[in-house]
C-alpha positions in Angstrom: 13.7 0.7 -51.4 17.3 0.3 -50.6 19.0 -3.2 -49.8 21.2 -2.3 -47.0 23.4 -4.8 -45.9 26.7 -5.2 -43.4 29.7 -5.3 -45.6 31.7 -7.1 -42.7 32.0 -10.2 -41.2 32.2 -10.6 -37.5 35.4 -9.7 -36.2 36.2 -12.6 -33.3 38.9 -15.3 -32.8 39.2 -18.4 -30.1 40.5 -15.4 -27.7 37.6 -12.8 -28.0 36.1 -12.0 -24.8 34.3 -8.9 -25.2 32.0 -8.3 -28.1 30.9 -5.0 -29.1 27.5 -5.1 -30.8 25.9 -2.6 -33.0 23.3 -1.9 -36.1 24.7 -1.1 -39.7 27.4 1.1 -40.9 26.3 3.5 -42.9 24.7 2.6 -46.2 27.4 4.1 -48.3 29.7 0.9 -47.1 27.4 -1.1 -48.7 28.2 1.0 -51.8 31.7 1.7 -51.1 31.2 5.2 -51.6 33.6 6.3 -49.0 34.5 9.9 -47.4 37.8 11.1 -47.6 38.5 10.3 -43.6 36.3 6.8 -43.5 37.9 3.3 -43.3 36.8 0.1 -44.9 36.0 -1.8 -41.5 33.7 -1.9 -38.7 32.9 1.2 -37.0 34.9 3.2 -40.0 32.7 6.3 -40.8 34.8 9.4 -40.7 31.9 10.7 -39.0 31.9 8.2 -35.8 33.0 8.6 -32.9 33.8 5.4 -31.6 37.9 4.6 -32.6 37.9 8.5 -31.9 36.7 7.5 -28.4 39.2 4.4 -28.3 42.1 6.4 -29.8 42.1 9.0 -27.7 41.9 6.5 -24.1 44.4 4.4 -25.6 46.5 6.6 -27.2 46.6 4.6 -30.0 47.8 7.0 -33.0 45.2 5.9 -35.3 45.4 6.3 -39.1 41.8 7.9 -40.8 42.1 6.7 -44.3 41.1 3.9 -46.6 44.7 2.2 -46.5 45.4 -1.0 -45.3 47.2 0.0 -42.5 44.6 1.7 -40.6 42.5 -1.4 -40.7 45.6 -3.2 -39.3 46.4 -0.5 -36.6 42.4 -1.2 -35.5 43.1 -5.3 -35.8 46.1 -5.2 -33.4 44.3 -3.3 -31.2 41.2 -5.7 -31.2 43.3 -8.6 -30.7 45.5 -7.3 -28.0 42.7 -6.6 -26.1 40.5 -9.4 -26.9 37.6 -7.5 -28.0 35.6 -8.6 -31.2 32.7 -6.8 -33.4 29.7 -8.6 -33.8 27.0 -6.2 -35.0 23.3 -8.0 -35.0 22.0 -6.8 -38.1 22.9 -8.6 -41.2 20.5 -6.8 -43.8 17.1 -4.7 -44.0 15.6 -2.2 -46.2 15.7 1.4 -46.5 13.4 3.9 -48.2 15.3 6.7 -47.5 18.9 5.7 -47.6 20.5 7.1 -44.4 21.6 5.7 -41.2 19.1 6.0 -39.3 18.2 3.0 -36.8 14.4 4.0 -37.1 14.4 3.5 -40.7 15.7 0.3 -41.2 12.3 -2.8 -42.0 12.2 -6.0 -43.4 15.2 -6.8 -41.0 17.1 -9.5 -40.7 19.4 -10.6 -37.4 22.2 -12.2 -37.1 22.1 -15.0 -34.9 24.2 -13.4 -32.1 23.6 -16.8 -29.7 25.6 -19.2 -31.9 28.5 -16.6 -32.0 28.2 -16.7 -28.2 28.2 -20.5 -28.3 30.6 -21.0 -30.8 33.4 -18.2 -29.2 33.3 -19.8 -25.6 35.5 -16.7 -23.8 32.7 -14.0 -24.9 31.8 -12.4 -21.6 30.7 -9.4 -22.0 28.6 -7.6 -25.3 29.1 -3.7 -25.4 25.9 -2.1 -26.8 26.8 1.2 -29.2 23.3 2.1 -27.6 20.8 1.7 -25.8 17.0 0.4 -26.1 15.5 2.3 -28.2 14.0 0.6 -31.0 16.2 -0.8 -33.5 19.0 -0.5 -31.2 21.4 -3.3 -31.0 19.9 -4.1 -27.4 16.6 -4.0 -28.5 17.3 -6.7 -31.0 19.3 -8.7 -27.9 16.1 -8.3 -26.2 13.2 -9.5 -28.9 16.2 -12.7 -29.5 16.1 -13.5 -25.9 12.8 -13.2 -25.4 11.7 -16.1 -28.0 14.1 -18.1 -26.2 12.7 -17.8 -22.8 16.1 -16.4 -21.6 15.6 -13.8 -18.9 17.3 -10.0 -19.2 18.1 -8.9 -15.6 19.3 -5.3 -14.7 22.5 -5.1 -12.8 23.0 -1.5 -12.6 20.9 1.6 -13.9 24.0 3.8 -13.7 25.5 5.1 -17.2 26.4 3.3 -18.2 23.5 1.2 -17.8 24.6 -2.8 -17.2 22.3 -6.3 -17.7 23.1 -9.9 -17.5 21.4 -13.2 -18.5 22.3 -16.8 -18.9 23.1 -18.6 -22.2 25.8 -22.3 -22.5 25.9 -22.4 -19.0 27.3 -19.0 -18.3 27.1 -15.5 -17.5 27.2 -13.1 -20.0 27.1 -9.2 -18.7 26.0 -6.7 -21.3 26.9 -2.9 -21.0 24.9 -0.2 -23.1 27.1 3.0 -24.0 25.6 6.5 -25.3 25.8 5.9 -29.2 29.3 6.8 -30.7 27.0 8.4 -33.7 26.7 12.2 -33.8 22.9 12.0 -34.1 23.1 11.3 -30.1 24.3 14.5 -29.2 21.0 15.5 -28.8 20.0 13.2 -26.2 23.0 13.7 -23.9 22.4 17.6 -24.3 19.3 16.6 -22.3 21.1 14.0 -19.8 21.1 14.8 -16.2 25.0 14.0 -15.8 25.6 15.6 -19.1 24.0 19.0 -17.8 26.3 18.7 -14.1 29.0 18.5 -16.0 28.7 21.3 -17.7 27.3 23.5 -15.0 31.1 21.8 -13.3 33.2 22.7 -16.5 32.0 25.0 -19.1 34.5 23.5 -21.6 32.7 20.1 -20.8 31.5 19.0 -24.6 29.7 15.4 -25.3 32.6 14.0 -27.3 34.2 14.1 -23.3 30.8 12.8 -22.0 31.5 9.5 -24.1 35.1 9.2 -23.4 34.3 8.8 -19.4 31.7 6.1 -19.9 34.1 4.2 -23.0 37.0 4.5 -20.9 35.5 3.1 -17.8 34.3 -0.4 -19.5 37.1 -0.8 -22.1 39.2 -0.5 -19.6 38.2 -2.4 -17.0 36.0 -5.0 -18.4 
């Protein structure tokens, strides 16, 4: 069994208002066997689309390599926009060495409620995925259920929104379509995507994400 652990501590500070919540980066980030255009930071996989979407939305002109400059550019963006990153999984075991959430077993979660308690300005959790098994929203629901905290639906539109109350404040959650290319099959079958595609044959799965991510990161 492969021991898959999170190689990065949560990126948070006293000014953080929104946090991006995923599960784990690909296993190669544990073994430090990077691909050419990987960045040694959260969501740094060259195959992932989170930073590419943010790059497009905010015209960041990011660098994609293992340089310190590439990391600094991302941290500066996060700090400027009061965004943090706190993935919900600390570690797991895997039979197959891949990044599949469904392939995780013996999962150890981070104490995300403790981070919310420590960083009082956080008011929004942005999930990089929906409520599928072993996704970030799935795990948060389990944590809240154990604490008998109600998780309430606010909007079922894409991206879906919920809310819950903790530490005498309301926390909003937003579930984005995953930035992983593995989600492209789901997008292709999505009713909204099909409608957009009929209107514009050049409309892509990347465009579908851009619409969501722009709405979330520019308005939350």
